[in-house]
C-alpha positions in Angstrom: -55.8 92.9 -79.0 -56.1 92.3 -75.1 -54.9 95.4 -73.2 -52.4 94.6 -70.3 -53.8 95.4 -66.9 -52.6 98.3 -64.9 -51.3 97.8 -61.4 -51.1 100.6 -58.8 -48.4 98.9 -57.0 -46.0 98.5 -59.8 -43.2 101.1 -59.8 -39.9 101.0 -61.7 -37.0 102.6 -59.9 -35.8 105.8 -61.6 -38.9 106.2 -63.7 -41.3 109.1 -62.6 -44.8 107.6 -63.0 -46.3 110.5 -64.9 -45.9 112.1 -68.3 -47.6 114.5 -70.8 -48.9 112.4 -73.7 -47.5 109.4 -71.9 -49.2 106.5 -70.1 -47.0 104.6 -67.7 -47.1 101.0 -66.4 -48.4 97.7 -67.4 -47.0 94.3 -68.3 -45.1 92.4 -70.7 -43.5 91.2 -73.7 -42.8 87.9 -72.0 -40.3 85.2 -72.3 -40.5 85.4 -76.0 -38.4 88.6 -76.3 -35.7 87.1 -74.1 -35.6 83.8 -75.7 -35.5 85.4 -79.2 -32.2 87.1 -78.3 -33.5 90.6 -78.9 -31.9 91.6 -75.6 -35.1 93.1 -74.1 -34.3 91.8 -70.7 -36.0 93.4 -67.6 -33.8 96.0 -66.0 -35.0 95.2 -62.5 -37.8 94.2 -60.3 -40.3 91.3 -60.2 -39.3 89.7 -63.5 -35.8 89.1 -62.3 -37.1 87.8 -59.0 -39.4 85.4 -60.9 -36.5 84.2 -63.0 -34.3 83.5 -60.1 -37.0 81.7 -58.2 -37.6 79.4 -61.1 -34.0 78.3 -61.4 -30.8 79.5 -63.1 -31.1 80.3 -66.7 -35.0 80.6 -66.7 -36.3 83.1 -69.1 -37.8 86.3 -67.6 -41.4 86.3 -66.7 -42.1 89.6 -68.4 -40.9 93.0 -69.4 -42.5 96.2 -67.8 -43.5 98.5 -70.6 -41.5 101.4 -68.9 -38.3 99.3 -68.9 -35.4 101.0 -70.7 -32.9 98.2 -71.7 -29.8 99.1 -73.6 -28.4 99.4 -76.2 -31.3 100.9 -78.1 -29.2 100.3 -81.2 -30.5 96.7 -81.1 -33.7 98.1 -82.6 -31.9 98.8 -85.8 -32.2 95.1 -86.7 -35.3 93.2 -87.8 -37.6 91.8 -85.0 -37.6 88.0 -84.6 -40.9 86.6 -85.5 -41.9 85.6 -81.9 -41.0 89.1 -80.7 -43.1 90.7 -83.4 -46.0 88.5 -82.4 -45.6 89.3 -78.7 -45.3 93.1 -79.4 -48.4 93.0 -81.5 -50.4 91.3 -78.8 -49.3 94.0 -76.2 -50.1 96.9 -78.5 -52.4 99.5 -76.9 -52.2 103.2 -76.1 -50.4 102.6 -72.9 -47.6 100.5 -74.3 -47.3 102.7 -77.2 -47.0 105.9 -75.1 -44.9 104.6 -72.0 -41.5 105.4 -73.6 -39.9 102.0 -72.8 -38.7 99.3 -75.2 -42.2 98.5 -76.5 -42.5 102.2 -77.5 -39.2 102.2 -79.3 -40.4 99.3 -81.4 -43.7 101.1 -82.2 -42.2 104.4 -82.8 -40.1 103.0 -85.8 -42.6 100.5 -87.2 -46.0 102.2 -86.6 -47.5 101.3 -90.0 -47.3 97.6 -88.9 -49.8 98.4 -86.1 -52.1 101.2 -87.3 -53.9 102.2 -90.4 -51.9 104.8 -92.3 -52.3 107.3 -95.1 -49.3 107.6 -97.3 -47.4 110.1 -99.5 -44.9 108.5 -101.7 -41.8 110.2 -102.8 -41.7 112.1 -106.1 -39.5 111.4 -109.1 -36.9 114.0 -108.0 -35.0 113.8 -104.7 -33.4 116.9 -103.4 -29.7 116.5 -102.5 -28.7 117.2 -98.9 -25.1 118.7 -99.0 -22.9 117.9 -95.9 -20.4 120.1 -94.1 -20.1 118.2 -90.7 -18.9 120.2 -87.9 -17.1 117.8 -85.6 -16.7 120.5 -82.9 -20.4 120.0 -82.2 -19.5 116.7 -80.4 -18.3 119.0 -77.6 -21.3 121.1 -77.5 -22.9 121.9 -74.1 -25.1 124.5 -72.6 -26.3 125.7 -69.1 -29.4 124.5 -67.6 -31.8 126.8 -65.8 -29.9 126.3 -62.4 -26.7 127.2 -64.4 -25.4 123.6 -64.4 -23.3 122.7 -67.5 -24.8 119.8 -69.4 -22.9 116.8 -70.8 -21.0 117.0 -74.1 -23.5 116.3 -76.9 -21.7 113.3 -77.9 -22.0 111.8 -74.4 -25.7 112.8 -74.2 -26.4 111.0 -77.5 -24.5 107.9 -76.5 -26.8 104.8 -77.0 -26.9 104.4 -73.3 -27.8 108.2 -72.8 -30.4 109.4 -70.5 -33.0 110.2 -73.3 -32.3 107.4 -75.7 -32.1 109.7 -78.7 -32.4 107.6 -81.9 -31.6 110.4 -84.3 -30.5 113.9 -84.4 -29.7 116.2 -87.5 -28.9 119.8 -87.7 -28.4 122.0 -90.7 -26.8 125.5 -91.1 -26.9 127.6 -94.2 -28.4 124.8 -96.2 -25.9 122.1 -95.2 -26.2 119.3 -92.9 -23.6 119.9 -90.2 -24.5 117.2 -87.6 -26.0 113.8 -87.7 -26.3 110.9 -85.4 -28.2 107.7 -85.4 -27.9 106.0 -82.1 -31.0 104.0 -82.2 -32.5 103.8 -85.6 -31.3 103.5 -89.2 -31.1 106.6 -91.3 -33.7 105.2 -93.7 -36.3 104.0 -91.1 -39.5 105.9 -90.6 -40.1 107.3 -87.1 -43.1 108.9 -85.7 -43.0 112.6 -85.1 -45.7 112.7 -82.4 -46.6 116.3 -81.6 -43.9 117.7 -83.9 -46.5 116.8 -86.4 -48.6 119.8 -85.4 -46.2 122.2 -87.3 -47.7 120.6 -90.5 -51.2 121.5 -89.6 -50.4 125.2 -89.0 -48.4 125.3 -92.2 -51.7 124.7 -94.0 -53.9 126.9 -91.8 -51.5 129.8 -92.2 -51.7 129.4 -96.0 -55.5 129.2 -96.0 -55.8 132.2 -93.7 -53.5 134.4 -95.8 -55.7 133.4 -98.9 -58.7 134.8 -97.0 -60.4 131.4 -96.7 -61.1 131.9 -93.0 -60.2 134.4 -90.2 -58.5 133.5 -87.0 -61.4 135.4 -85.3 -64.0 133.0 -86.8 -65.5 130.3 -84.6 -63.5 127.1 -85.3 -66.9 125.4 -85.9 -67.6 127.6 -88.9 -65.5 125.1 -90.8 -65.2 122.3 -88.3 -68.7 121.5 -88.8 -68.5 118.1 -87.1 -68.3 120.1 -83.8 -71.2 122.6 -84.5 -73.8 122.8 -81.6 -71.1 122.0 -79.0 -69.0 124.0 -76.6 -66.6 124.4 -79.5 -69.0 127.0 -81.0 -67.4 129.4 -78.4 -63.8 128.7 -79.5 -62.1 130.8 -82.2 -59.5 129.7 -84.7 -57.0 131.8 -82.8 -57.7 130.1 -79.5 -57.7 126.6 -81.0 -54.4 127.3 -82.8 -52.9 128.9 -79.5 -54.1 126.0 -77.4 -56.1 128.2 -75.2 -59.6 126.9 -75.6 -60.6 127.2 -71.9 -61.6 123.5 -71.9 -60.8 120.6 -69.6 -58.8 118.9 -72.2 -55.3 119.6 -71.2 -52.5 117.1 -71.9 -50.6 117.5 -68.6 -48.6 115.3 -66.3 -51.3 115.5 -63.7 -54.1 114.6 -66.1 -52.3 111.6 -67.5 -52.3 110.1 -64.0 -56.1 110.2 -63.7 -57.4 107.0 -65.4 -60.8 108.6 -66.3 -59.4 112.0 -67.3 -60.8 113.4 -70.6 -57.5 113.4 -72.4 -56.8 109.6 -71.6 -60.3 108.8 -73.0 -59.5 111.0 -76.0 -56.4 109.0 -77.0 -58.0 105.7 -76.4 -61.0 106.6 -78.6 -59.1 108.2 -81.5 -56.9 105.3 -81.9 -58.7 102.3 -80.4 -62.3 103.4 -80.5 -64.9 103.0 -83.3 -66.2 105.3 -85.9 -66.5 109.0 -84.9 -66.6 108.2 -81.1 -63.6 110.5 -80.7 -65.5 113.3 -82.3 -68.4 112.6 -79.9 -66.0 112.9 -77.1 -64.7 116.2 -78.4 -68.4 117.4 -78.5 -68.7 116.5 -74.9 -65.7 118.5 -73.7 -66.4 120.8 -70.6 -65.4 124.3 -69.9 -63.0 125.0 -67.1 -64.5 127.0 -64.3 -63.2 130.6 -64.0 -61.3 130.4 -67.3 -62.4 131.5 -70.7 -61.1 131.1 -74.2 -57.8 132.8 -74.7 -57.0 133.1 -71.0 -54.3 130.4 -70.6 -52.1 128.1 -72.7 -53.2 124.6 -72.0 -51.6 122.1 -74.4 -53.9 119.5 -76.0 -53.9 117.7 -79.4 -57.7 118.0 -79.5 -57.2 121.6 -80.4 -55.1 120.6 -83.3 -57.6 118.1 -84.6 -60.3 120.8 -84.7 -58.0 122.5 -87.3 -57.4 119.2 -89.2 -61.3 119.0 -89.6 -61.5 122.6 -90.6 -58.8 122.3 -93.2 -60.5 119.3 -94.9 -63.8 121.1 -94.9 -62.4 124.3 -96.3 -60.6 122.6 -99.0 -62.9 119.7 -99.5 -59.8 117.6 -99.9 -58.4 114.9 -97.7 -55.7 116.5 -95.3 -52.9 114.3 -96.6 -53.7 115.3 -100.3 -53.7 119.1 -99.4 -50.6 118.9 -97.4 -48.7 117.0 -100.1 -49.8 119.4 -102.8 -48.9 122.6 -100.8 -45.9 121.4 -98.8 -44.5 117.9 -98.9 -44.3 117.6 -102.8 -41.9 120.5 -102.9 -39.1 119.2 -100.6 -37.8 116.4 -102.8 -38.5 113.7 -100.1 -36.5 110.5 -100.6 -38.9 108.1 -98.6 -42.6 107.7 -97.9 -44.4 110.0 -95.5 -47.1 108.3 -93.4 -49.9 109.5 -91.2 -52.0 107.2 -89.0 -55.7 107.3 -89.3 -58.2 108.0 -86.6 -61.0 105.4 -86.3 -63.2 107.4 -88.8 -60.4 107.8 -91.3 -59.4 111.3 -90.2 -55.6 111.7 -90.4 -54.2 112.2 -86.8 -52.0 115.0 -88.2 -51.7 116.4 -84.7 -49.5 113.6 -83.6 -48.8 110.7 -85.9 -46.7 111.9 -88.9 -44.0 109.6 -89.8 -40.8 110.2 -92.0 -37.1 109.5 -92.1 -34.8 111.9 -90.3 -33.5 113.3 -93.6 -37.0 114.1 -94.8 -37.9 115.8 -91.6 -34.8 118.1 -91.8 -35.7 118.8 -95.5 -39.2 119.9 -94.1 -37.5 122.1 -91.4 -35.3 123.8 -94.1 -38.5 125.3 -95.6 -38.6 127.6 -92.5 -35.0 129.0 -93.1 -33.5 131.2 -95.9 -31.8 128.2 -97.3 -35.2 126.7 -98.4 -33.8 126.7 -102.0 -31.6 123.8 -100.9 -34.6 121.5 -101.1 -37.3 123.4 -102.9 -37.8 125.5 -106.1 -40.7 127.1 -104.3 -40.7 129.3 -101.1 -43.4 127.2 -99.4 -43.0 129.0 -96.0 -43.1 132.6 -96.9 -41.9 135.6 -94.7 -45.5 136.5 -94.2 -46.3 133.0 -93.0 -43.3 133.2 -90.6 -44.5 136.3 -89.2 -48.0 135.0 -88.7 -46.7 131.8 -87.0 -44.5 133.8 -84.6 -47.0 136.5 -83.6 -50.4 134.8 -83.3 -49.6 133.8 -79.7 -50.5 135.6 -76.4 -47.4 136.1 -74.1 -49.7 136.7 -71.1 -51.6 133.4 -71.7 -48.2 131.7 -71.8 -47.0 133.1 -68.6 -47.5 130.8 -65.7 -48.6 127.9 -67.9 -47.6 124.3 -67.3 -45.6 124.4 -70.6 -43.6 127.3 -69.5 -42.0 125.3 -66.9 -41.2 122.5 -69.3 -39.5 124.9 -71.6 -37.3 126.2 -68.8 -36.1 122.7 -68.2 -35.6 122.0 -71.9 -33.7 125.1 -72.9 -32.3 126.7 -69.6 -34.0 129.9 -70.7 -37.6 131.2 -71.1 -39.1 131.6 -74.5 -41.3 134.7 -75.2 -44.5 132.6 -75.8 -46.1 129.8 -77.6 -47.8 130.6 -80.9 -49.9 128.7 -83.5 -49.2 125.2 -82.4 -45.4 125.9 -81.9 -44.6 125.2 -78.3 -42.0 128.0 -78.0 -41.2 131.2 -79.8 -38.0 133.1 -78.8 -37.4 136.9 -79.0 -34.8 136.2 -81.8 -37.5 134.5 -83.9 -36.5 131.0 -83.3 -39.2 128.4 -82.9 -39.6 124.9 -81.4 -42.1 122.1 -81.3 -41.8 119.2 -79.0 -43.3 115.7 -79.3 -44.2 112.8 -77.0 -41.0 110.8 -75.8 -38.5 113.3 -77.2 -39.3 114.2 -80.7 -38.4 117.8 -81.8 -38.2 120.2 -84.6 -36.3 123.5 -84.2 -36.1 126.3 -86.7 -34.2 129.6 -86.5 -34.6 131.7 -89.7 -32.4 134.4 -88.2 -29.4 132.1 -87.9 -30.2 130.0 -91.0 -30.4 127.0 -88.8 -32.9 124.1 -88.2 -32.6 120.8 -86.3 -34.7 117.7 -85.5 -34.6 114.8 -82.9 -36.1 111.4 -82.7 -36.2 109.6 -79.4 -38.0 107.1 -77.2 -38.0 107.7 -73.6 -40.5 108.2 -70.8 -41.3 111.8 -70.8 -40.2 112.4 -67.2 -37.5 109.6 -66.7 -35.0 112.5 -67.5 -35.5 116.1 -68.6 -35.3 116.2 -72.4 -32.4 118.4 -73.1 -32.3 117.8 -76.8 -34.0 121.1 -77.5 -31.3 122.9 -75.5 -28.6 121.4 -77.6 -30.4 122.4 -80.8 -30.7 126.1 -79.7 -27.0 126.1 -78.4 -25.8 124.8 -81.7 -27.7 127.5 -83.6 -26.1 130.1 -81.5 -22.6 128.6 -81.7 -22.6 128.2 -85.5 -23.9 131.7 -86.0 -21.3 133.2 -83.6 -24.0 134.1 -80.9 
């Protein structure tokens, strides 16, 4: 596949040209998309100028990868063959992560583009009971500057600012809200970094069984990294994303073409063999900062845990996760994880499921786990470990703290064990690239999920704030 060329002079109006876990700018689905009637027309800029110059009715010259054409509901339909071919030709890490129309296609069809490991559904499917709360359409909350948000129904409209494709909420074991503006309920969608919660579901179990200690060097079991700077990083610091290394996934680092994190994603998806591990081994320490000092988000930390889990259990990560977690939820559809170039599951960012199966998984973290499972997979001991491993002082002043204030309109207590935000009331949230999210609130017996495809900074992602506001409203505060 030929990678589209970047241009420093291409800028789409209304799209901020930076984004965590997001690469912005390049060219083009081309005339095939417009001619095939998918509706992926350029929203503005040079492509329209080219069409006008070549005569009335001429097809567009191309589609910028950050363009957000509406309605996103058009992506519920099968792609015309010529569009499928054009999207295939354009596939690379930048087009996949830009958050535009290309990304929306990839996010719901990723097994067509990457190698995937699969978990097939079991013989028995858990029934999801419904008790839809129509009042949630009118839900709103206050942003950090005390500005009221849109009604939830307006926010989720298919032309809404974050192009949410699915949102589900469950309270006391019943689905109380669901919407599918940009995907079919039975479609698979990538979780991106919401996937990280599945990694710590396993590490928390293994630690409770005495198979490792959070104080151990992560390389005690991630043996592929032995003899590198990772020897100085503990399981605790890897789990809390405070490795003290120059590997951060930040807005700033993604705008630097030769940054370590840009190279990491290119190598793990599009490189060869274990090049991504060699890049991990070459990571450099940050001057004046040691392990545990500061929360600096990076999927590289998560992948050290994936390596460790496989070596501790001597089983393929997907098999271990299925045996311990996924097989218990009564999933209705396949679960997929894209593979790194050496066959390691990218379980820190490339899980894929239906919305319903993701909400089944989220219910494991609530008192209503019996709705989907005959086994308490996420025990009270596990919840306590997940919520308390973090270091509030390392969280304070971090880049992510600023994001969370934007998302929720309030400040969480800390991050902890791969979860982005832990609140004083025990609720936890994990975000993902382009607007994915999983929110669990055991105290209010509530959970929620979102799938979306939008450039990370085109608009603030307020979906997390709606999920937290819904939990409070349903529980009476």
